[in-house]
C-alpha positions in Angstrom: 69.9 146.4 -35.3 68.1 144.8 -38.2 66.4 142.3 -36.0 65.1 145.1 -33.8 63.8 147.0 -36.8 61.9 143.9 -38.0 60.5 143.4 -34.6 59.1 146.9 -34.2 57.8 146.9 -37.8 56.0 143.6 -36.9 54.4 145.2 -33.9 53.4 148.4 -35.7 51.9 146.3 -38.6 50.0 144.2 -36.2 48.4 147.2 -34.5 47.6 149.1 -37.8 46.8 146.3 -40.1 44.9 143.8 -38.1 44.7 140.3 -39.6 42.0 139.7 -42.1 38.8 138.4 -40.4 38.6 134.8 -41.5 36.6 132.3 -39.5 39.4 129.8 -39.0 42.7 131.5 -39.5 44.6 134.7 -38.8 46.1 135.6 -42.1 49.0 137.9 -41.5 51.0 138.5 -44.7 54.7 138.6 -44.5 54.9 142.2 -45.9 53.1 143.5 -42.8 56.1 142.3 -40.8 58.8 143.3 -43.3 61.7 145.6 -42.7 62.1 148.9 -44.7 63.6 147.1 -47.7 62.8 147.1 -51.4 60.0 144.7 -50.7 58.3 147.1 -48.2 58.6 150.1 -50.7 56.2 149.0 -53.4 57.1 150.6 -56.7 54.7 152.8 -58.7 53.4 151.1 -61.8 54.5 152.8 -65.0 51.9 154.0 -67.4 49.2 154.9 -64.9 46.0 153.1 -64.1 45.5 149.7 -65.8 49.2 148.9 -66.3 51.2 146.3 -64.5 54.4 146.4 -62.6 54.9 142.6 -62.8 53.5 139.7 -64.8 53.4 136.3 -63.2 53.2 132.9 -64.9 52.0 130.2 -62.4 52.8 126.7 -63.7 50.5 124.4 -61.7 47.9 127.0 -61.1 45.2 124.5 -59.9 47.6 122.9 -57.5 47.8 123.5 -53.7 50.2 126.4 -53.8 49.2 127.5 -57.3 45.8 128.3 -56.0 47.2 130.4 -53.2 49.5 132.3 -55.6 46.5 132.9 -57.9 44.5 134.5 -55.1 47.3 136.5 -53.5 49.2 137.9 -56.5 46.3 140.0 -57.9 45.6 141.6 -54.6 46.2 145.4 -54.6 48.6 145.3 -51.6 50.8 142.5 -52.9 54.5 143.7 -53.2 55.8 144.0 -56.7 52.4 144.8 -58.1 50.0 145.5 -59.6 50.4 142.0 -61.0 49.0 140.5 -64.1 48.7 136.7 -63.7 48.7 133.8 -66.2 48.0 130.4 -65.0 49.0 127.1 -66.7 47.5 123.7 -65.9 47.1 120.4 -67.8 43.4 120.0 -67.3 40.5 122.2 -68.3 39.7 125.0 -65.9 37.6 123.5 -63.0 34.5 125.1 -61.6 36.1 126.0 -58.3 38.7 128.0 -60.1 36.5 130.1 -62.4 36.3 133.2 -60.1 40.1 133.5 -59.8 41.4 136.6 -61.6 43.9 134.6 -63.7 44.3 134.2 -67.5 44.0 130.5 -67.7 46.0 128.4 -70.2 45.4 124.7 -70.6 48.7 123.2 -71.7 50.5 119.9 -71.2 54.1 121.1 -70.8 55.4 117.6 -71.2 54.9 118.2 -74.9 57.5 120.8 -76.1 55.6 121.6 -79.3 52.4 122.3 -77.3 54.3 124.3 -74.7 55.9 126.5 -77.4 52.6 126.9 -79.3 50.4 127.8 -76.3 52.9 129.9 -74.4 54.4 131.8 -77.4 52.4 134.9 -76.7 53.6 135.4 -73.1 56.3 137.9 -74.0 55.4 140.1 -71.1 56.1 137.6 -68.3 58.5 138.9 -65.6 58.3 136.1 -63.0 57.8 132.4 -63.3 56.4 130.4 -60.4 56.9 126.7 -61.0 54.8 124.8 -58.5 53.9 121.6 -60.2 55.1 118.0 -60.6 54.2 114.7 -62.1 54.3 111.3 -60.4 55.7 108.1 -61.9 56.3 104.5 -60.7 59.9 105.2 -59.4 62.2 108.0 -58.8 64.3 107.5 -61.9 61.1 108.0 -64.0 60.2 111.0 -61.8 63.5 112.6 -62.6 63.0 112.0 -66.3 59.4 113.4 -66.6 59.8 116.3 -64.2 63.1 117.4 -65.7 61.5 117.2 -69.2 58.4 119.3 -68.1 60.5 122.0 -66.4 63.0 122.3 -69.3 60.2 122.5 -71.9 58.5 125.3 -69.9 61.7 127.3 -69.6 62.7 126.7 -73.2 59.3 127.9 -74.3 59.2 131.1 -72.1 62.7 132.3 -71.2 63.7 133.2 -74.8 60.6 135.2 -75.6 60.1 136.9 -72.2 62.3 139.9 -72.8 61.7 141.4 -69.3 62.0 138.1 -67.4 63.4 138.9 -63.9 63.0 135.8 -61.7 62.3 132.1 -61.7 60.8 130.6 -58.5 61.0 126.8 -58.1 59.1 124.9 -55.4 60.5 121.5 -54.2 60.3 120.3 -50.6 61.7 118.5 -47.6 62.5 115.4 -49.7 65.6 117.4 -50.7 67.0 116.3 -47.4 65.5 112.8 -46.9 65.3 111.3 -50.4 62.4 110.1 -52.6 59.2 108.5 -51.3 60.3 105.1 -52.3 63.2 105.2 -49.8 61.4 106.9 -46.8 62.4 105.5 -43.4 64.7 103.0 -45.3 67.5 105.3 -46.2 70.2 107.0 -44.2 69.3 110.7 -44.8 70.5 113.9 -43.1 69.8 114.4 -39.4 67.1 116.9 -38.6 66.7 119.8 -38.2 67.5 120.3 -41.9 69.3 123.5 -43.0 69.5 124.7 -46.6 73.3 124.3 -46.9 73.2 120.5 -46.4 74.8 118.6 -49.3 72.7 116.5 -51.8 72.1 112.9 -50.9 73.7 110.3 -53.2 70.4 109.0 -54.5 68.0 109.8 -57.4 65.8 112.8 -56.5 63.8 114.7 -59.0 64.2 117.9 -56.9 67.9 117.8 -57.8 67.0 117.4 -61.4 64.7 120.4 -61.3 67.4 122.6 -59.7 69.9 121.5 -62.3 67.5 122.3 -65.2 66.8 125.7 -63.7 70.4 126.6 -63.2 71.2 125.6 -66.8 68.3 127.4 -68.5 68.3 130.5 -66.3 72.0 131.0 -67.0 71.2 131.5 -70.7 69.5 134.9 -70.0 71.5 137.6 -68.3 70.1 139.3 -65.2 67.5 136.6 -64.3 67.6 135.5 -60.7 66.1 132.4 -59.0 64.9 131.0 -55.7 64.1 127.6 -54.4 61.4 126.9 -51.8 61.2 123.8 -49.7 57.9 123.4 -47.8 57.0 120.4 -45.6 53.5 118.9 -45.6 51.3 121.6 -47.1 48.0 122.6 -45.6 46.0 124.2 -48.4 43.2 123.9 -51.0 43.2 121.9 -54.2 41.2 118.8 -55.2 43.7 118.3 -58.0 46.9 118.1 -55.8 48.7 114.8 -55.7 49.8 115.6 -52.1 46.9 117.3 -50.3 46.6 115.9 -46.8 43.7 118.2 -46.0 41.3 116.9 -48.7 42.4 113.3 -48.2 41.8 113.3 -44.4 38.5 115.3 -44.9 37.2 112.7 -47.4 38.2 109.9 -44.9 36.4 111.7 -42.1 33.3 112.3 -44.2 33.2 108.5 -45.1 33.5 107.6 -41.4 30.7 110.0 -40.5 28.5 108.7 -43.2 29.0 105.1 -42.1 28.8 105.8 -38.4 32.4 104.5 -37.9 35.0 105.8 -35.5 37.7 108.1 -37.0 40.8 106.0 -36.3 44.2 107.3 -36.9 45.7 105.4 -39.9 49.4 106.1 -39.1 52.0 104.7 -36.7 52.3 105.3 -33.0 55.4 107.3 -33.7 53.5 109.7 -36.0 50.7 109.9 -33.5 52.9 111.1 -30.7 55.8 113.0 -32.3 56.2 116.7 -32.9 55.4 117.6 -36.5 55.5 120.7 -38.8 53.4 121.9 -41.7 53.4 124.6 -44.3 50.4 126.7 -44.9 49.8 127.1 -48.7 49.3 130.9 -48.4 52.5 131.2 -46.3 54.5 129.3 -49.0 53.1 131.6 -51.6 54.0 134.7 -49.6 57.6 133.5 -49.2 57.8 132.9 -52.9 56.6 136.4 -53.7 59.0 137.8 -51.1 61.9 136.1 -52.8 60.9 137.7 -56.1 60.9 141.3 -54.9 63.5 141.2 -52.1 67.1 141.5 -53.4 68.5 139.9 -50.3 66.6 136.7 -51.0 67.5 136.2 -54.6 69.6 133.2 -55.8 68.9 131.4 -52.6 67.1 128.3 -51.3 64.8 128.5 -48.4 62.9 126.2 -46.1 59.3 127.2 -45.4 57.0 126.0 -42.6 54.6 127.6 -40.2 57.1 128.1 -37.5 55.3 126.1 -34.8 54.9 122.4 -33.9 51.9 120.2 -33.4 51.1 116.5 -32.7 48.7 114.5 -34.9 47.0 113.3 -31.7 45.9 116.9 -31.1 44.9 117.7 -34.7 42.9 114.5 -34.9 40.6 115.9 -32.3 40.1 119.0 -34.5 39.4 116.8 -37.5 36.8 114.8 -35.6 35.1 117.9 -34.3 34.9 119.4 -37.8 32.9 116.4 -39.0 30.9 115.8 -35.8 32.5 112.5 -35.0 32.5 111.5 -31.3 34.6 108.4 -31.4 38.2 108.8 -32.7 41.8 108.1 -31.8 44.7 105.7 -32.1 44.2 102.0 -31.5 47.0 100.9 -29.1 48.5 97.5 -29.7 46.6 96.8 -32.9 48.1 96.1 -36.3 48.2 99.1 -38.5 45.6 99.4 -41.2 46.6 102.0 -43.8 44.2 104.4 -45.5 44.8 102.6 -48.8 43.5 99.4 -47.3 40.6 101.1 -45.4 39.4 103.0 -48.5 39.9 100.4 -51.3 36.2 99.6 -51.7 34.7 102.9 -50.7 34.1 104.4 -54.2 30.4 103.7 -54.1 30.1 105.2 -50.6 31.8 108.4 -51.8 29.4 108.6 -54.7 26.5 108.4 -52.2 28.0 111.3 -50.1 28.6 113.4 -53.2 25.0 112.9 -54.3 23.4 113.4 -50.9 25.3 116.6 -50.2 25.2 118.0 -53.7 29.0 118.2 -53.8 31.2 119.1 -56.7 31.3 115.8 -58.7 34.5 113.9 -58.0 35.6 110.3 -58.0 37.2 108.9 -54.8 40.5 108.3 -56.6 40.6 112.0 -57.5 40.3 113.3 -54.0 41.8 110.5 -51.9 45.6 110.6 -52.0 45.8 107.6 -49.7 49.4 106.6 -50.6 50.7 110.1 -49.7 49.0 110.3 -46.3 50.1 106.7 -45.5 53.7 107.7 -46.3 53.5 110.9 -44.3 52.1 109.1 -41.2 54.5 106.2 -41.2 57.1 107.4 -38.7 58.7 110.3 -37.0 58.3 113.7 -38.5 61.0 115.5 -40.6 61.8 118.9 -39.1 63.5 121.6 -41.1 65.1 124.8 -39.8 63.7 128.3 -40.6 66.7 130.3 -39.4 67.9 131.2 -42.9 64.6 132.5 -44.0 64.2 134.7 -40.9 67.8 136.0 -41.1 67.1 137.1 -44.7 64.0 139.0 -43.6 61.0 136.7 -44.0 59.1 136.7 -40.7 55.8 135.1 -41.8 54.2 132.4 -39.7 51.0 130.5 -39.2 49.2 128.7 -36.3 49.1 125.1 -37.6 46.0 124.2 -35.6 44.0 127.1 -37.0 45.2 126.7 -40.5 44.3 123.0 -40.4 40.7 123.9 -39.6 40.7 126.8 -42.0 41.5 124.7 -45.1 38.9 122.1 -44.1 36.5 125.0 -44.1 37.7 126.1 -47.5 37.1 122.6 -48.9 33.5 122.7 -47.5 32.8 126.2 -48.9 33.8 125.0 -52.4 31.5 121.9 -52.0 34.4 119.4 -52.2 33.5 117.8 -48.9 30.3 117.9 -46.9 29.5 120.5 -44.2 
């Protein structure tokens, strides 16, 4: 009966609340397709106009999902709201983030003293969204620095936030396949990956983050948690360490500028296999859902768009976006990675930025070559969305449309040329 209720609510919502009119993407929020649960029945804010039902702290607010959370949470129709939003990031607030309705806090949470000093006034926080990470030379070091950062954050905020209700932790598919350094060289779980699979016997900073959360959250009675595991994320952030959209857009812009063909830098397996992706807004919506839906609390969830694509098809979309006629995969040739192709292109990118009056960036800031080379090195890793749907989250995205949409967002913010 529940599945039928969800289905008819979805149809009703689609008819009444038509998707927002965006040029590249149909943005249907999960709450338009929800069942008649606590998440659907938005509570009234106490104290009248100007007061807040919930107060969010987004840690990693300039990151790929942090940006989406910062845009969605303040919206008047977001469940659990009205929301007040704090955003924490290590660097000064960038120009492309200035119009976001978030109280911005520059803070390096790897420094416990700084974290306690700068976050000591956030006594009204009710929900923590931890969507950041730091990269080091190996996974043992990743475990150390990321565990330290998360523990510092929780130790600074949990004791003072008297009304804290929920901690949301974002990790990813590496939960099932191990760290980057062992990709394709390690016997991991067999896909499709479900959330109940046991941990692998290997260093993984995702496991460290979970352990830190369980330990620190247990110190405060009544606080719930959720873990969210996206795949490759399609979204907006020039600051993200793992933004495939901006990296491929920069690569395409350089090819266009030089009159070169847009050749696929990955393997034949990656070119031809079925792949999945996670829209950044969709990830943010699931994280908000888990905060307000009692049936979703104290659970881990996979999250991806719910469809499949092949890079051979998205490559055509990428070429069209940048007006490149020659593109494809070179059969029989030796693979040339993006890191190799782009190693001397810094001056070229400077020319492109100047010519197109783009937001000033260095090539190493916007080109995550290592990440894209890793993601396009073999067969895709497919996770299962059954648990999320069974618990009531019915959100989805069209991966082809969302791929084009986020390229358009990069252009509108003057990160890549139009």
